[in-house]
N, C-alpha and C positions, 0 to 999 in steps of 0.2 A: 504494500500500500504506500502511496506517496505521502511524504511528510507534510503535515498540515492539511491533509485531505479528510473531509468528513464524509463517511460512506452513507449511502441511502439506507433507510431501514430495510432489513432483510425481507420482510413480507411485501413491501412495495417493489423492491427489486425483483422478487420472484414473480409477482404479478406482471411486471413489464416484460420479463423474459417469456412468460407463458403466452402473453398476447402478441409476442413478436416485435415489441417496441425496441427491445435491446437485443443485440446480436453477440455481445461479448467480443467485439472486434474493435481495435483502435480506430478512431475517426479517420486517421490518415489512410488506413487500409480500405475503408469504405469509399473514401474519395478516389483513391487509386483505381479501385474496381470500377467505379462509375466512369472514370476517365477512359479506361480500357473499353468499356461497353458502349459509352455514349459520346465520347470525344468532344466535339464542338457543340453538342446540344446544350441548351440552357439547363443549368443545375439549380441555381438560386437566383431568381430574378435575372440579373445581367451577368452572373458569374457562370462561366462555362466549366464543365468537368475538367478539361485539360488545364485550365488556369488554376482551379482549386487544387489540383494534384501538385502543382509546382509552388504553391504558397508556402513560404518558409515557416509560417506559424503552425503548419501541420506536420512539419518534419520532426523526427525524433530528436530529443535533446540528449547530447552526449556529455 
């Protein structure tokens, strides 16, 4: 767990997983997959999947 991170209540997290809201994948992986599948299609308003995949904010911190 990340230092300073407050986890979601277990029962709420379980409900989100059961309903498919959470995939237990890092956001960067989800964006990369969207870029592979949808490329230049609009992802978020005017943000295209390819642009989101290259966003430094989604890159792993070393």
